[in-house]
Steps between C-alpha positions, in 0.01 A plus 500: 500500500247217489326393818628183663286190490469230765576139411424173678690177439343162571786252535789738561775265618528255210757556228262702281336686787835600643617636164179701490566641848853598390377686191197670655690611811715714268226608257451875485120484503420200724465438871466137610200487734551135590666177395367169629700199617376226729854384568643842591196673653577801723862514386640790299644426159842607634490244780426216260715610205815689613569631148220753547584849625436530877415870479294500182318167516454447875141628482400208273376227736348174383145433615337158506197602296342819367187602686212697352646823636832432331329444166296820521812713499676369186495600134646181359550141617766257382421131539819290525336166561530142368252355247136493617560733794447838329144417397428359845632816660296735280188292547549520875508881512163617621315756288633691202857624505595832341874446464676379189640146495809348341513121532855368470365145521344293225131507593379764255729462199283255306175658383304188412390300809506181292866564418568575864354167609696317229838646598451528877280197561233680701202731456561872526300639791475856363415443133315830481820695571724333242410752231558791742871425522711637215800287407781722626766483232565876457680464168180358346208623713608842626183684394276241666710506817471880518122482539482183709441449872604133492818360346622141478879513507645255242705199598878525479538234230216644286651849524833381363323304224238755393750785480714278280215406266284816495698684228424216256135440583344790308711460188498280193780265605354152478568336837378141483653344811617636837719305739619665822729409784559729796748477784424669832687573818375318809325807644228445240377212715436728798588433864395134497696256716537206261788259462548585133550870584766448769857609431625141491242417232548810283873562523678393181168362373260583218172335407164533326168484685127507415605386155145428382213743551662779703232742620657801329430351156136607517600856588756519220265360234218730612716811464660394171148471358407841642804658337490323164137396451631147432490186712831339588580177680845535649744251643645631827751347742623680814828422675661592833846655503731494804486880531297725731307696240458572132332336201661408169245407235578343162222508239523299178259599222477308175433738216284397203629408156507859374829591669617828353863575420490804727322321785763585763483871413120491509493335842759747630282792387188356667675461835667840477167667422317320782762581765574856392286687755474234772681600821550143625564293187837514331577340164855368477481393135712196421703548820376245753377642834619339822336456842734752661387762248152498654522375860432781744314709240147534365633441148426226251777458245425329168736373233459270200664290235357371172609162364418526129609141434223355717259793486521540879474829682664486843399765755676540834365709788622559854345670802501499878213271603439699821503843332384520137354155559308603814540794741664746260236442238229542765640842591524584129129416475422708809684798351289476186175457694577798725630727222854507638810494282525139384861468616445651846669286764633257240787674330784315672805317373569131543784311665719423197 
């Protein structure tokens, strides 16, 4: 039996933080030392969220902020903070910290500070730590994650896109153009009180947003280059669906002139080979995955179709934006970092 570790959560009452509390509270090898929440300070998680178990989870009480004594007792910290706040938090911690860090925000995903300024419109205040954070996509960077103390959890959209494209990136299929549209449930926007996120705005509605220059483009292009060794400029458009959670991503790749007669079979083999030993990626072949196949799980499901007439490869991926797109993937990264079974705490079925 492995020894239990102690985890701290900064930002424990947002959508992502709460999912993290739910998973870690039932993890065989984790005790939650603290979870912060300015809004719910001094209240137990059961008082705020009745779905939690009164007997099991009553001991988890939100604190307003983690003091130095709280930090000294943990093995790993999860940062569930909006853009710019993770780097500000880490910079504000006095002295060196010995615990491992998983940032579920976006502050440490881009490795080039020039790229960070371009996509986020501001200077990074901890440039020296950018290279310390491994990009935490386990299906691609597992060996690096194993030996790392700092992991940048990928964005939910990039996870759905990169897992759809990765099987093709190290092969000789000539991809010359990539166009992507993704549709997300409203929980991807976090607990913001904005008119466009209210029920009366979202119900029976559907629309695109950030149609030019979405911040995740830099992250996606960076990782596609890391996987393939080639530079890509992608077209990406996100949309909001009138559902609570889940992402459905459609990827359109134009294949070069040398389209082979057995192209569909070749693509099928590449995906099957890539997904074969991955616990949280399932290849559905030419059967199209649906949101309900993935919501409530840490799975990413990927299917495809090849249009030989136009030379277009169409890839479709689905995942739960709060689990494989955020908290579930963070726990998957923690399991790898701490030498636990990769599926520990994550092997649950969805709601279909």
